C-alpha positions as CSV (number, residue, x, y, z in Angstrom):
1,M,24.5,26.8,33.7
2,Q,25.5,26.4,30.0
3,F,25.2,23.2,28.0
4,I,28.2,22.5,25.8
5,N,28.2,20.6,22.6
6,P,30.9,21.0,20.0
7,E,29.9,22.6,16.7
8,G,28.7,20.1,14.1
9,W,28.2,17.3,16.7
10,P,24.7,15.8,16.9
11,R,22.8,16.7,20.0
12,P,23.0,13.6,22.4
13,R,19.8,12.0,23.5
14,G,19.2,11.8,27.2
15,Y,22.4,13.4,28.4
16,S,24.8,16.3,27.6
17,N,28.3,16.3,26.4
18,G,29.4,19.1,28.7
19,I,28.1,21.8,31.2
20,L,29.6,24.9,32.5
21,A,28.4,26.0,35.9
22,E,29.2,28.4,38.7
23,G,28.1,28.1,42.4
24,K,28.2,25.9,45.4
25,T,28.8,22.2,44.6
26,L,26.8,19.5,46.2
27,Y,28.1,15.9,45.9
28,V,25.5,13.2,46.3
29,G,26.9,9.8,47.3
30,G,25.8,6.7,45.5
31,Q,22.1,6.1,45.9
32,I,20.5,2.7,45.4
33,G,17.0,1.4,45.3
34,W,16.2,1.3,49.0
35,D,14.2,3.7,51.0
36,E,15.3,6.1,53.7
37,N,15.3,3.3,56.2
38,E,17.5,1.1,54.1
39,Q,14.7,-1.2,53.1
40,F,14.1,-2.6,49.6
41,H,10.6,-2.7,48.4
42,S,11.3,-4.3,45.0
43,D,13.8,-6.2,43.1
44,D,12.5,-4.7,39.8
45,F,15.1,-2.7,37.9
46,I,12.9,0.2,37.0
47,E,11.4,0.5,40.6
48,Q,14.9,0.5,42.0
49,I,15.9,3.3,39.6
50,A,12.8,5.3,40.7
51,Q,13.8,4.9,44.3
52,A,17.4,5.8,43.7
53,L,16.3,8.9,41.9
54,K,13.8,9.8,44.7
55,N,16.6,9.4,47.2
56,T,18.8,11.7,45.1
57,V,16.1,14.4,44.9
58,A,15.6,14.2,48.7
59,I,19.4,14.8,49.2
60,L,19.4,17.6,46.7
61,D,16.5,19.2,48.6
62,A,18.2,18.8,51.9
63,G,21.2,20.6,50.5
64,G,19.2,23.5,48.9
65,A,19.4,22.1,45.3
66,R,16.9,21.1,42.8
67,P,17.1,18.5,40.0
68,E,17.8,21.2,37.4
69,H,21.1,22.0,39.3
70,I,22.4,18.5,38.5
71,V,25.5,18.7,36.3
72,R,26.8,15.1,36.4
73,M,25.4,11.6,37.1
74,T,27.3,8.3,37.1
75,W,25.2,5.3,36.9
76,Y,26.4,1.8,38.0
77,I,24.1,-1.0,36.7
78,T,24.4,-4.8,37.2
79,D,22.8,-5.9,33.9
80,R,23.4,-4.1,30.7
81,D,20.9,-6.2,28.8
82,E,18.1,-5.3,31.2
83,Y,19.1,-1.6,30.9
84,L,18.9,-1.7,27.1
85,S,15.6,-3.6,27.0
86,R,14.0,-1.2,29.5
87,L,15.4,2.1,28.3
88,K,12.1,3.5,27.4
89,E,10.7,2.8,30.9
90,M,13.8,4.2,32.4
91,G,13.5,7.4,30.5
92,E,9.8,7.8,31.6
93,V,10.7,7.3,35.3
94,Y,13.7,9.7,35.0
95,R,11.5,12.4,33.5
96,Q,8.8,11.9,36.1
97,I,11.3,12.4,38.9
98,I,14.2,14.6,37.5
99,G,12.3,16.3,34.7
100,R,13.5,17.2,31.3
101,H,17.0,18.1,32.5
102,F,19.8,16.0,31.0
103,P,23.2,16.6,32.6
104,V,26.5,15.0,31.7
105,M,26.1,11.2,32.4
106,A,28.1,8.0,32.4
107,M,26.6,4.5,32.5
108,V,28.8,1.6,33.8
109,Q,28.0,-2.0,34.1
110,V,29.5,-3.6,37.2
111,A,29.8,-7.2,38.4
112,G,27.9,-6.3,41.5
113,L,27.1,-3.6,44.1
114,M,27.8,-3.6,47.8
115,E,24.1,-4.3,48.7
116,A,23.4,-7.7,47.1
117,R,19.8,-6.8,46.1
118,A,20.9,-3.5,44.5
119,K,20.6,-3.4,40.7
120,V,21.6,0.3,40.3
121,E,23.6,2.9,42.1
122,V,23.6,6.6,41.0
123,E,26.2,9.2,42.0
124,T,25.2,12.8,41.4
125,T,26.9,16.2,41.4
126,A,24.8,19.4,41.5
127,V,25.9,23.0,41.4
128,I,23.6,25.5,43.1
129,P,23.9,28.8,41.2
130,N,25.3,31.9,42.9
131,S,22.6,34.3,44.0
């Protein structure tokens, strides 16, 4: 995996501008803040992010991937202001679960998600390197 940043551009914080990767691709469908039994344990934004990331890691593991194989994440959030006000907490939770790996990312505010209690949904793409 090679991180791409055009010459002269500042290094982005918390994400990458581009990644080159070779291997098997694992696509992880949108994960929300409920557990493996589709039960919410919290309506807190950060706790839902933590659960969505834990769900993502469980799927990566089942597919033979690890968090450092993630090349892209698309985040859908329902409240931009809450995201901005809790960015530090979000970063801490992200690093606890994913580590210090920062793939290509996009963050999109949406009017709502399919599950009414969901505050975040995360889609992930990972590339498992060739042996």
